[in-house]
N, C-alpha and C positions, 0 to 999 in steps of 0.2 A: 513630528511628534516626540514626545521624550516621557519615558514611565521608568518611575524608583519603585522597587519595591525593600520595602524595609524589613530588615529583622527577620528574615526567613528563617524560620528552624531547622530548614535542611536546604541545601543548593548542591541536586548533583550533577557535579561536572562532567563525568564520565561514568562507565559501569562502575569503578567500585572508589571514585574517587568521590568524596561526598564532604561540605562544606556547613559547619553549624553557626546558626546567629549572623549572617550575613543579609549584604543588599545587593542587589543585582539594577544596574542601572543601562537603561537603552534609548540612543537617543537615533534619531532617524529610523534606518531598516537595521541596525548594529546593536551587539552589545558591545559594550565600550568601557566598561569596570564592576568589577565584584570586589566585594572586600566591606569592612565591617564602620560602620557609623561613616557611611558615602552621604555628602552636606547639599550635593546638586539639587536642584529646584528641576521642577518636573510637571508637565502637564497632568501625567495620570501618578496618583501615588496609591502603593497598593500594600497591605499588613501583612507582613510577611509571618506573622506568629499562628503557630501550630498550620502551618504549609508545608508544602513541599514543590520547589520549584526545580523544573528539568525542563529538558528539550522535549518537541515537541512529537511524538510516536509518529512514525512513518511506514504506509501501508504499502509494500514496495507492488504487492500485484490485487489489483482487484478492475470491475466492469461496473464503475460507480452507479450508472444509470439502470444499473439490473435492479435494483431497489422496488420497480415495478414487479418485478418477478417475484417478489416472496411472498415465498408459502405457496406459491403454484408448481408443477410437476415435482415433489419431494415424494422422495423413498424408490428412486428410481436407477436405474444404471446408467454409467456415464453417457454412454455411447447412444442407449434408446435416451435417454433424458436430452441430451445435448441434438441429435439429428431430428427427434420424432415430436419435439414438444419446442424445446428453445430455438432453433434455426428457425421452424415455419413463424412461431410467433414473433420471432424480432427483424421476420420482411414486411409485418404490417407497420415496422414503428414508424412513427414520424420525427422531423428533427426536435418541434417544438415539444414534442414529448420524451423524448431522451434529456433534454435540459431540465425538462420537471424532474423526470427520475436520476439525474445527477444532483441537483439541489437537495433532494432530499437525502442524497447518499453524503451529500458534502455534510447537510445539517447533523447528521445522523454519525459520522466523522470526529465531527470539533466538538460535540458536545462528549466526547468521548477520548477527545485528546490528542488525536493524529488532526496533524497540521500541515502534511504533504502525504501524497499519494501518487503511485504507479497506476496508469487507466493504460486501459485497451477497448475500446467497443466504436458503435459504429456512429455515424454522425458527429467524430471528434470537436470539429468547431462547437459543439452544443454543447457539449461536454466543458471546453475550454471557458465558454461566456459564462458556466455555471461557477467554475473556478472562480473564475474573476470575479465576479456577482456577491458570493460570500467570503473573498475573503482569504481565500487558502491558498496553497502551493501546491503543484501537480506537475506529472509529463502527461502530455495526453497524444494517441495514437489511434489513428479510423483502423479497426482490424481489417485484413484482407484476408478471404475465401475465395479461391476462386468458383467455387460452384455459386458461389451469390453474386455474381456482378454486378447487380442493380444497386444492393445495399452495401456490399464490401468489397468491390474490386479496386484491384491496383489505382487505378484510371482517379479516385476519390483521394487517394493518401494526397496528393500532391493539393489538393482542395485544401481540407485540412491545415496543412503546413502553411498554404495561405492566408486560410482565415484565422491562425493565432497569431501569426505577426502582423494582421490587421489590428487586433485587440492589442497591441501594443503596451502589455503587462508583462512586468520581470516576475511575476509568480507563475507562469504559466511558458512552460516549454513542448516543446514537441517531442515525441520519438516513434519509433514504424514499429508497428503491432502486425506482424505473417503469424496467423493462426497459430499454425502449425505443421508438422511435415507432410500430415495424411490432408490437410487441406490446401497447402499450397504446393506447386509444381517446383520443379529443380527452374527453373525459368523465370517463378514470380520472386522465389524464395533469392535470387540472384539478381535479378531489378532492385530487390529490396535493399542487399546490400549495399549494390551501387550507387543507390539514393541517398544510404547512412552513411560514404563515404565522401561522396557529393556535398550532401547537407551538415557534415560533419558533426550528426545527432547518432540517439544510441537505437539499439533495436532492442523488442521483446517478444517472446515465442515461447507458447508450453511444449513443454519437452519431457514427455518418458511419462506423460500423466498415467496412464493406463493400461493394463496387460493387450487389451483390444489392440490400441494402439503400438504396443511391440510387434504383438501376432501380426498384423496389417501389414508393416514396415520390415518386418522381417520376410514374409512371404512375396514382398513383391520386389524388395532389394538385397534380401540374404543378409543383412545388416538390423542395427540398433538405428532408431532415430539421432542418436549423437554422431554415429559413426556418419550418418548419412549426412548430415550437417557438416561436418568435417570434409568428407569428398565434396560435397558441394561449395568450399571454402568460405564458408557464412561463419564460424564461431570466428572470434576474438573479444578481446577486453571491454569492447564496445556492446556485445550481449548481456542479456538477463534473462534466462532462459525457469520459466514457472512450472513449479510441480517439483520435475527431477525424481519422481517416485520410484521407477522403476528402471535403476542404471546396474551396468557390471564393474567388473574391477577395472575394466580398461575404458567404459566411458568415462568412471571419475579420473582416471588417467588424462583423456581429453580436455575435459574439461579443466580440470589443473593447469595444462598443457597452454591452454589459448586465454586464460584467466578470467573463464566465462563466470557472472555472479550467477547465483540461484536462488530464486524462493520458494520458501516453505512456506505449504498452504496446509495445514493440518485438519482445519476444521473439516473445508469442504473437501479433502479428500477424505477423510472418514466419514462422512456424510455420505458418499458417492461412493464409499467403500473400493477406492480407487488403490488404496495400499497406504505405506510408510515410507516415506523418501528417508534415505540411510544418512541424516544431516551429523549424526555424530562424527561418520565416517568421512563425509564433505570436511566438516570442520577441522580435524586431523590432520589432514592433507593439506591444512590451508586456505581452501575453496572460501571464497566471500559467502554467508548463505545470509541472505535477509528472512524477513517475513512478511507475509501478505493474508489475508483474509479471503479473497479472489470476491465473484460476485456475491451480494447478497442471495439471489435465488438456487449457491450450493453450499450457502454456510448457515445460518441466515441473516446474519448480523454483519455488519461491520467496525464492532469494539474491540481494536486491537489490545489492551488491555487482557480481555478474555481468549482471543490468540495467544497471549504468549503463556498463558496458564495451559492451554489445552497442549502447547507446544512443548512445555517442559514436563507434561504427565504422559502422555505419549511416549516418550523416546524414553522413560524409566520403566513404566510398565512393560515394553514390547520388549526390551533389554533386560528386565529383572534387575534392573541395577540403578538403584536410586539417586548412585552421584554424579550419572549423566544430565548434559545442559543441567547447569547448576541457574539460580536465580541470573545474576551479571552476566552469565552468556546470553540466554534467551534476552535480558532488557537489551545487548548490543545489539541480536539482530533487529529489532524494531526500532533501532536507532540510529547508530552511528553507518552498521552495516546497510541498514535499509539505504540510508544515504549513501553510500557508497556502490551500493545495485542501480541507481538512478544517476550518479555520476557526478553528487553534488556534496562529497564529503567535503569538502574545503570550504562549504557554505553552511550547512546545517547539519545536524545528528548528533551535536553535542554542547553544552553549554560553557562556551570559551569568547574570549572577548576578542573583536575581529567577526566573528561568526554573525551571520544573520540570524538577528531577534525573531525565532520562531521558537516558544517558549509556552509550556503550559505549568500549571499550579493548580495543585490537588491541595484537597482539605483531610487534613491527618486527623482531626477531631472527632473520629469516628470510631464505633465499638469494635469494628473486623481492620482495623485499623491499628490497634490496641493490645498489648504494651510498646513502647517504643525500646527495646534497651540495646541495641547497637547499632554500629552503622549498618553492619547486615542486616540486621530487621527492614530497614529502610526499603532496600532493594528485594529483599524476600517478600514483602507485605504488598510491594508493587505487583511482581507476578503472580503471587499465590491468595493473594485477600482483596485486592481494592477494582473497583469496578467503574466502568463510564462515569456512574453517578460522583465518582468522586473527582471528577474535573471541573475544577471551580469559575477558572481563568483562565483564557486561552489568546494567545501574543499571536499572530503571526508578521512577519515582516517589519516589524516594529509596531503593528496597529492594534488594539487592544479590539479583538472582533467577539469577544466573548467576556461578560464579567459575572460574578456571580449565577451564571448557568445560565445568562440571558446575552441571546445574541442582538449584537449591535448590528449587522450589517444586512437584514436580513426580516422577514415577516414571517418566525416561527410558525403559527399556524396556515397562513396562506399558502405557505410551502405544501403543509401536509395536507390541505385540502384540495392545491390543486392537482397532486400527486395523485391522491387517490381518484376524482376525476378521470384522471388520465389511465392509468391502471384499467376501470371499468370498464372505459372506452375501449381500450386496447381489447380487453377480453371478448369483446362486444364484435370486435371487427374478426375474431382470429377463433379457430378452431377449439374445443374445449379441451381443457389443460388434463 
């Protein structure tokens, strides 16, 4: 497939590099040329007037099938929410329900500009199939929780790896997903690390998310979760740590030492009152920080444009400093840093010739996106003013999957209807939430 985007008002190639009145040419799965007045013939011609062309957003941490749980068990402390409501209900889940929840979440992300995400959940093969069917890019993992062997046992990880391989889809990748240090034993974590090295794939883990987690680990082991993972020899550059809310200075030193990537989930952390990750300190130490929504049960949406705004504002007000986390920095968290957190920075995360054509196009002809007075206005508008509804066109792997806000790969109404039915069935089989 070939796509030519003509006369784009703005092309955002990196966080601070903006090209005006440019064309972008896509051939097969790659961006092959960026410039003025390109003459190539193309199967798809897109008018870029009053449009912004940029890299697709990367949601570096989510549980996409938890879209089925949206609005359930709200307004609770994290451990009560997780152990008394979420985990018991998840044990009732079936693979076909995870598929329906996952494709609903994928639909939501596409319509708000996310083209790639990192996932940790049950029935990873079902999530992978949803990603393939709708046309997105993702890393998928089957979560490992020692106390839930039937649905989240270590033995199910290999099954997911095999299911992903059988899909034969180069947009779907495997990684490993031990839930946390409080839900996985030393032996489990070391087996996962061994598997990571053998398969040459990344791992992601919830880390230092809540004060109750910190207290539990300190009581049992006399150290922080970060230091415990260091003792287990789990940490290295292939690890992505989700949340990292409660970190000591020594924890930050350890994360930097091992080049661990961190995913900040501000909305989930605020909603569950988990706390505020020290993102400015992490960035000052040149630790890669990406952005994620977490699942729809704790967010309650998967809109990365909204997540960017919350990230910027949270750190400004908590530090009483309006200069902290400027718009350009936050945009990088949602694009190139997200790509780094997933190990895909050489393929996605910015508009560059030779990279994968994962592109979104936003309509700038909106009252809340005017006036545009400078290059800075564009990035500022993206972080502080734009919404998912401004995303008009989505291209993944060189294929047009949304045009004029209409999905070209799936039936949106059917997805929503089936997800509704699955959520109702699940609720009927589970204890009241």
